[in-house]
Every structure is written in C-alpha cells, then in structure tokens.
N, C-alpha and C positions, 0 to 999 in steps of 0.2 A: 764174470760176477754180475749178479742182478742188482743193480744199484737203484736207489730211490730217485724218482723224478722230481725236479724242482719246479715244474710248470704249475701255474695256478689252476685251480679247479674251474671248469667251465660250467656255468649254470644257465639253463634255459628257463626263463620266467614267462608263463603264459597267463595273461589276464587282460580283460577288456576294459579295466578301470585305470585311467591314467594316474589317479592319486595313489592307488595301491602299487602300481608299477614303480612310481617314483620312490616311495618309501622303501620297497624291497630292494630296488636298484642301489640306493644309497647304503642300505644295510650290508648288502653283499660286497659292494666295492670297498667298504670300510674293513671288511674281513679278508681283503686281498683276493677276491674271486673275480673271474671274468664273467660278465653278464651278457646274455643274449635275450632279446625281448620279442615276444609274439603276442598279437592282439586276439587271435582266435585259433581254433584247433588245426585247420588245414595249413595255415601259415606255420604253426609249430612243427607239424610233421615235415614240411619242406625244409625248414631250418635244421631240424634234428638229423635228417638224412644227409644234408650237405656238410654240416659241422657237428659231429657227434658230441653232445654234451656229456658231462660226468654225472649230472643229476638234473631233474626237471621239477620245477614248482608249477603246479597246474591248478588254475581256478576251475571249480566244478561247474559253475553256471556261466555259460557264455552263449551268445547267439550263434546260429547256424550249426556248428559242431561243438557240443558241450564237452566238458572235461572228461566225463565218463567214456564217451565215445572215442575221444582222442586217446585216452589211455589204452583202451582196447586195441586201437589201431597201432599204437606204439608196441604193444606186447605181441601183436601178430607179425611184426617185422623182426625177423631173426637178428638182424644187425643192430636193432635198437632194444630188443626185449630185456636185456640185462641192466638197462639204465634205471636206477631207482626213481620212482615218481612219488612226490609228496603233494597231496591235495591241499588246496587252500580255499576255504569257502565260508560264507556266513551261515550255511546250513549246519545245524548241530544235532538233528534227530539221529537216533541210533541207526535207523534204516538207511539214511544217507551215508553215514560213515561206513556201514557194511557194504553199501553199493560201491563206494570208492575202493575199498579193499578188494572186493570181488572183481573189480575192473582191472586190478593189477597194481594198485597203489601200495606203497610200503608204510605210509603214515598219513595222518590227517590233521591239519591245523585249522582251527576256527578263527575267522576274522573277528575283531582286528588282530593282526599278527603281532606277536611280541618278538622284537628283534633277537633278543638273547636266546629265547626258546627256539626260534627258527634256526639260528646258527648251530646251537647245540644238537638239535635233531639231525640237521644236515650232516654234521661231522660224523655222527654215528652211522648213518646210512652210506656215506661215502667210504668210510672205513670198511663196513661190511661188504660193499660192492668190490672193493679192491681185494679183500681176502678171497672172495669167490672167484674173481677174475684171475688172480695169481695162481690159485689152485688149479683152475681149469686150463690155464696156459701151460702150467707145468705138466699136467697130465697129457695134454695134446702133444707137447714137444719132446718130452723126455721119458715117457713110459708110465707104468702104473705103480711101481714100488717106491713111492715117494712119501716123505715126511718132512715136517719142519720142527725145529726144536729151539728152545731159548738157549742163550749162552751158558745157562746153568745145566743144560743137558736134558731138560724136561720136554717131553713130546707135546707140541702145541697143536699139531694136526697131522693126520696120516690117512692114506687111502685104505679102504677095506683090504686090498691085496697085501698091503704092508703088514697090517695086523694079522692076516692069515699066515704070512710067512714067519712072523714072530711066534705065532702059536705053534707052527710046525716045528720050530726050534725049541719049543717049550720055554719060551721067555715069558715068565709070569708077569703080572702087573707089578708085583713087588720088585722083581728083578729089573724091570724097566725103570721104575722110579728110583732105584738105588744104584745097582751095578751099571746099568746102561747109562744113566745120567752121569755117573762119575767118569766113565770111560770117555764119553763125549766131551764133558767139561775139561778134562785133562788134555784131550786131543785139540780142542779149540784154543786152548791156552797157547799152543805152538803155532797158531795162525795158519792152518792148512790152506793151500790154494785150491782153486777149482780143479777137480780131477784126482786130488789126493784120496787115498783109501785108508780106512781104519778097520782092521780085522778085529772083530769082537771076541773077547775071551770070556770064559765062564759058562759056555754053552756046549752041549754035546754035538750040536749041529753047527757047521761052519757058516757064519754070516759076516758080512762086511758092510760098512757105510762109505759111500762115495760123496765127497763134497761137490755140490752143484752150484752153490752161490748163496746170496743173502737176499731176502725178500724186502719189499718196501716197508714192512713192519719190523725190520731189523731182526727177523728170525732166520735161522740157518736152514737152508734147503738141502736135504740129503736124499740119496737114493739107497735103499736097502738092497744088497746083492746076495744072492744065494750062492754060497761058497761051494756047494756041491755040484754046481753046474758050470761048464766051461763058459768063459766070457772072452770078449775081445779077440785077439789073435788065435787063442786056443779054440774058440768056437768056430772061427772061420776055417781053421785047419780041419776040424772034425767034419763040418758040414759041406765043405767044398773040395775036400781031398787035396789040400795044398801042403807044401813042405813048411817047416817052421819059419824060414826066412820069407817065403812067399806070403804066408799068412800075416807076418809082421808088416811087410810092405803094403799089402792090401788094406790092412787095418788103418794105416796112416793115410793111405789114399782116400779112404772113406771119411777120414777126419779132415780132409781138405788140404793136406800138406803137399808141397811141390816135391819133385824128385830131389832137388838140392837139400830141402829141409829134411826129407826122409833119410838121405845119405848121412846128414849130420847126426840125426837121432840114433840111427842104427850103426853108425861108425863104418860106413862103406862109401864107395864112390858113386856119384850120380850115374855113371855108366853101368855099374853093377845093379843099381835099382832098376834101370831101364831093361837090363837083361832079365831080371826077375819078372818084370811086367810082360815081356815077350813070352814067358812061360805061363803066366797067369791068364792072359787073354784067351788062348785056345781052351784052357781048362774050364773057363766060365762060359765059353761060347760067345764072347763079345769081341769088339774090335777096338775099343778105346777105353781110356781111364775113367771117363764119365759113366759109361755103362758098367764098368767093373765096380765103381763106387756104389752104383745103384744096387747091384747084386749083393754087395757086402752089407749095405745098410738094411736091406730087407731081412737078411739073416740075423743081423745084430738086433734089430727092432723086434723080431719075432720072439726073442727070449726075454723081453722086458716085462 
C-alpha cells in the first residue's frame, strides 16, 4: 500500500539579504518545515543537487547569478526540474513577473513577504507537485491504465489510456458517475487489499479494477484491466507456450516469491515447484530463475 509520508517538507530559501532570510526562516520553522539556506545562485544549485528540496523560494535579484538564471539552471537539470520554484522580490513590474514565470517559476511574491500568504501559496504548490509526482511514479512503475478515485467512487484522475478503455467499453460519463461510482464505493466498504480485483458489471465489454494502494492525498489508486485480454498466468501460458502449472509457477517467480512460498500458494511441495522450473528454463532459453523472471516481466508489462 502506498502510505503517506510523515517527513517534514524541505524548503531551500535563496536570498542575499540576512534580514529577509531570518524572517522567512522563522516563518517556515513555525510551520514545521525544514529549512536550507543559500546566499546566491551557484550555492543554491550545489545544495539542491546534494539535498533535493521539496520547494525553493528564490530571490530574483542577487549578485553574480541572479534568480532568473538560477531558475533556468534548475529547470535544465532533469533531477531538479520538477521542484516548484516561487520567486520573491521587490520588483513588481509585470515584465519582471512574466520573466520569472518564463524562467520556470510557479509563483511570484512581492516583498515585503506576508508570512500567512507565503505559507498558503507554498501549501498549494507542494500539493500540486505531489499530485504530479504520484501520477508520474505510478505510470512509470505500474503501467498506463491507472486511475485514482475518492472513497465515494468518483474518478479524481485517470490516464488518457484509461479513458480510452472506458470508451471502448462504452462506459459513458453518466455511467461512470453513477454505476461505476456505486460499484467502487460498495467494494471499498469491504476494505479490499492490494491485488484484489473488482469485476465491473453493467457493461457489454468485460472490465475489472485492481487495487494498487492509496496515494498521499488519501485517494484510491486503481488499475483498469481489459477483461477481454489474458493476464497473469493466462498471458504467460499463451505467450510462452507453458502448461497451466508452469505459467502459475512463473507468474509467482516474477512476483518475487520463493519456491517455498509458491508451494504454499499453489498447494504443492517445493520439490514439485523446482521440477516445474526445470521444465520452464529450457522453454524460455534461460538458465536461472532471475532470467526467467525477467522474461515473464517483459511479457506482463507489454500488455499494460
């Protein structure tokens, strides 16, 4: 299950004014945030690369490397590009604000900074960054047919591929907001664990939802599965020309289970599991379980 993190947000404050740094430092510490401080742009880049902050407060006007140049350098670094940057400056001309946004900033605060406004805006941008990172992480690690819902069953977010599959099943917007929401709500009331499957009813085309966990925003992360396509052991059997038992054993190997664990799941002896593996290896053209798992994972991920 994807559980929320209890760690404090890390904020990098970049400003060459000691007075401004002191005020902002005290404000952020009072809000239970961890504060890193830099006096100029190059120092900020060094700190950011060493200890990746969750958000950056950046003064626009500084000696040597100003805030605009610093922000462009941050956005050019792939490992830092997703960090939200809020500009802080005494400049209030529209051209300066546009310049900051064009450099990659997400917001612009004019000095003197109002503590309450600063914290409120930071909370918004931290939340938006987490949503974006959660979605990207989910796509990278689990495939494309993903969605999040509230516990009331309402879709909060979904990939374009998910909406395309719903359209293929002729699941109208009205059906999603009524029938789908009801089915999800009733299913979640039984507290399904990660891996549990809900077969959707009321559609001509077979679809199912698989429980993947809960996001930091307390939304349910689900994967939409095409019921017309083989999955899991059935997919391995079809693509790799395995027997039913061989495909089941390989499926659990790909899920990181030991021979003893697989034996308990499939109600057979570890010796029998090993005999199945002796048949699987030559069929896949591999010599060990690690290579066999790699083959299985490639097949399974290709259908996501």
